[in-house]
Each structure stands twice: as C-alpha cells, then as structure tokens.
N, C-alpha and C positions, 0 to 999 in steps of 0.2 A: 300497288307498289307505293303510290303517293300517300295513301291513307296509312300504310304501315310506317313509312318514314315520318309522318306527322306524329304517330303514336310513340315511336321510339324517341323522337325529339322531346316530346312531353315527359316521357319517363326519365330521360337524362336530366331534364330540368328539375323534376320532382325529386330525384335522387340527390342532386346537388343541394337543393333547398332543404331537404330533410337532414342531410349531413351537417349543414351549417346550423340548423336549429338544434341538433343534438349537441354540437360543440358549444353553442351559446347557453344551452340549458344545463350543461355539466360544468360547474365551477368548483374546482378542488381547492383545498387549503394546503399550503406547503409548496415546496419547490420541486418535489419529485416529478419527473417527466415520464411519459409513456405509461401512465397508471393503468389504463385499460389493457394494453398489451401485456403489462406485467401481471395483471390478474389472470389473463388468458393463458400465458405461457409459463408463468412461474409454477413449478411443480412441487412446491412445498409451502408449509405454513409461513415460513420466514418471508417468502416472496409476497404472499398476500398481505402480511403485516406491513411490509415496505410499501406496497401499492397504496395503502390507505393511511399511512402515517402522516402526521402533521408536524412540521418543524417549528410551529409557533408555541406560544406559552400555554394556551389552553389545549393541551395535547389530547385529552380524552374527548373534549367537545369537537376538536378538529377531526379526530378519527371517526366519530359518529357521523359528522357531516360528510366526510369523504365516502363512508359506506353508503349513506343515502344517495350520494351522487352516482356511485357505481350501480346501485339498484335502479335509479332513474334512467341512467344510460342504457341499462340492460333491457328495461321495458320498452324504451324507444327503439331499441335495436330490432325488435320484432317487426316493426314497420319497415325499417331499413332493409332487413332481409328480403321482405316481399318486393321492395322496390328494385334492389340490385338483381334479384332473380328475374323479374320481369324485364329489366333492361337487357340483361344478358340474352334472354330468350328472344327478345325483339331483334337485337343485333345479329344473333345467330340465324334467325329466320331470314333476315335480309341477305346475309351471306349465302344462305342456302338457295335463295331465289336466284342469285347470280351465278350459281353453279357448284359451290363447294359444300354440297349437302352432307357428306360423310363427316367432315371436320365440324360443320355446324351442329350436327346431331351429337357428336362426341362432346363438344363444348357444352351443350345443353344438359347432357347427362352429368358431366362433372360439376357444373354449377348447381344442379339439383342436389347432388350429394353434399356439396359445400353448404347449401342452405339448410339441409336437414341436420348436418353436424353443428351448424351455427345455432339452430333452435335448441338442440340438446345441450350445447355449451352454455347458452343463456340460462337454461333451466338449472344447470349445475352451479352457475354463478349465483343465482338467486338463493339456492340452498346454502351455498358457502357463506354468503353474506349474513345469513341468519344464525350461523354457528359461532359461538364465542366461548373460548378463544378459537381461532382458526386451527384446523388440523391438516396434517399432510394428506390424508385420503381425499378430502374435498378438493384440495388443490390439484391432486393428481387427476381426478375426474375431469376438472375443467381443462387441464393441459392436454389430456388425451383427445377430447373432442376438438379443442382448438387446433391441434396438430393436423387432424383430418380436414378441418374446415379450411385452413390456409393452404394446405397441399392441394386440395381439389379446386379451391378458388383460383390459385395461380396457374394450375394446369389448365383450367377452363379458359383463363386469360390467354395463355399461349396458343391453345387450339383456336380460339376466336381470332387472335391476331393472324395466325396462319391462314385461316379461312378468308380473311380480308386481303392480306398481303399477297397471297398466291393467285388471286383472281385478276386476270388480265382485263376483265370487263369493267373493273372499277377504276376510278380516277386515281391520279398520282397522290393526291392528298389523302384519300382513303387508304391507299397502300402504305403511306407513311404512318398513318394512324395505326394500321395493322402492325407495322414494325415496332411502334411504341408499346402496343399491347404485348407483343412477344417479349420485348425487353423487360417490361413490368413483371411478366410471369417468371422469366428467368431469374431476375433478382429476388423475387419473392420465394421461389423454390429453393434457391441457394440459401436464403435465410432460414427457412423452416427446416431444412435438412441439418442445420448446424445449431439449432436452438438448445439442444441438450449439452453441447460442447461449450458454447459461449453465447449466453443469452443476450448480451448487449449487441453483439454482431448480428444476431438473428433479428432483433428488433429494428436495428438500423436498416438492414436489407428489406425487411417487410415494409417499413415506412417509405423507403425509396421506391419499392414496387407500387405502393399505394399512390404516391405522388405521380409516378409515370402513368399509372392507370387513369388517374384523374385528368392528366394532360391529354391522353388518348381520347377520353370521353369528350372533353371540350373541343378537341380538333374534329372529332366525328360530328358533334353537335353543330359546329360552324359549317361543316360541309353539308349536313342535312338541310340546314336553313338555306344555304346557297342553292342547293339542288331544288328545293321546293319553290324558291323564288324564281328560278329559271323556268320551272314547269308552269308556274302561274303566269309568267310573262309570255311564254310561248302559247299558252292557252288563250290569253287575252288577244294576242296577235292573230291567232287562228280565228277567233270569234269575230274580230274586226274585219278580217278578209272575207268572211262569209257574208257580211252585211255590206261590203264595198260594192 
C-alpha cells in the first residue's frame, strides 16, 4: 500500500511537471485562445484556420509558426497520454484496494478507451497539420476522436470520484477530492455533449472540468504525502520502541 501511494504521488508530480513543460514549450502568436481545444473540437476547415491564425502583421509566418506549435504540442502529448493513463490506473488501483473494485475497474477501462482515442486523435492532428489548405474531412476526423476521448476521460473521472467518495474507509479529505473529481467529470460531460450546438460553451465547460480535475489531483497529492509522512513517523516510533 505504501509503495503504491509513493508511486501514485510520483506519477501526479510527473503529470503536473509535463503539463507545465508542454505549456512553456508551446508559444503561439496572436490573441486567439483555446487553440488546442479548437483544433480538437472544431469540425471544419474554418475552425482549423481560426486555431492557427495570427493576428499580427506577418500573417503567413505567424500561421506557419502556430502550425509548428500545434505539431510540437501533439508530439509532447503522447508522453502526457501515458502519464495520465498511469496516474488514473494508480488512483483506481488504490480505490480498489480500499473496497470499490467495480468502480475502479470501470474507471480504468474508460480511461484506457480515452487514451486510445487520444492517440488516434493525435495521429489525425499530425496528418491535418500537413494538409494545405485545411479541409473539412481532416477536421472531422480529429473532432470524432476528440469527442470519444473527452467523453471517456470525464466518464472515467466521475467513476474514479465515486470510487473514492463512496468509500467509508478513506479520510474526509480524500472523499472531498473524490467529490471534486465527480464535479470535474460532470462539467466535462456537460460540455462535450453540447460541443456541436455551441462550441464556446463546450470549451468553457471542458476547461472548467480540467481545472477541477487538477485541483482534485493536487488535493490527492497533498493527502498522499501526509499519509506517507504519518506512516514513516509511526514506523520510526515503532522502531524506537523496539530498541527501548
């Protein structure tokens, strides 16, 4: 149990560090926000053009730069996929050890489907970024995989949150983290179910879900460190008593 908690804590730290590195390594030109989400969810060539456009004077150079940034982010995302999949599996395994095995298994299956869809989505993005000018078919391919990715990702988040929050053997802090996971998944699912109706609303809900997911991970990380520190302290106390 202790070794598993240590591993999960390391995975959460690695996931956070890689997310920060991806953000620092991806510097777009222009004022357009949510570029990556727009590439993922925009289901036509116009959305792809909007995602990579540059509002500056050197428009053509800016577009080429932004396309390179999308490609760089996509390649880095393959590592991110592995990290979030491992983090989910680790958290689900801990929840399963504490009793919620069915929910933990379902969460693991959902995040595995999400990771597979994410890999296929990345492959579609790399193909699309090499097509000039952008076409509707390549945009549709991306959006279809993205829809499945986000749906399974947030469903996995809800199931993981339930596995944690419904477990009476866990601490109050962990159950609170479980509740935040559930809220994250609910907002994300609400967004992805509406992305064909209103893309701006969908992106807002997905971003909110991601923020809540990050908050739940940080709270979980803090609790894991606290738990490990208490175990180490009790271990030292027991060792001291043996030699007393």
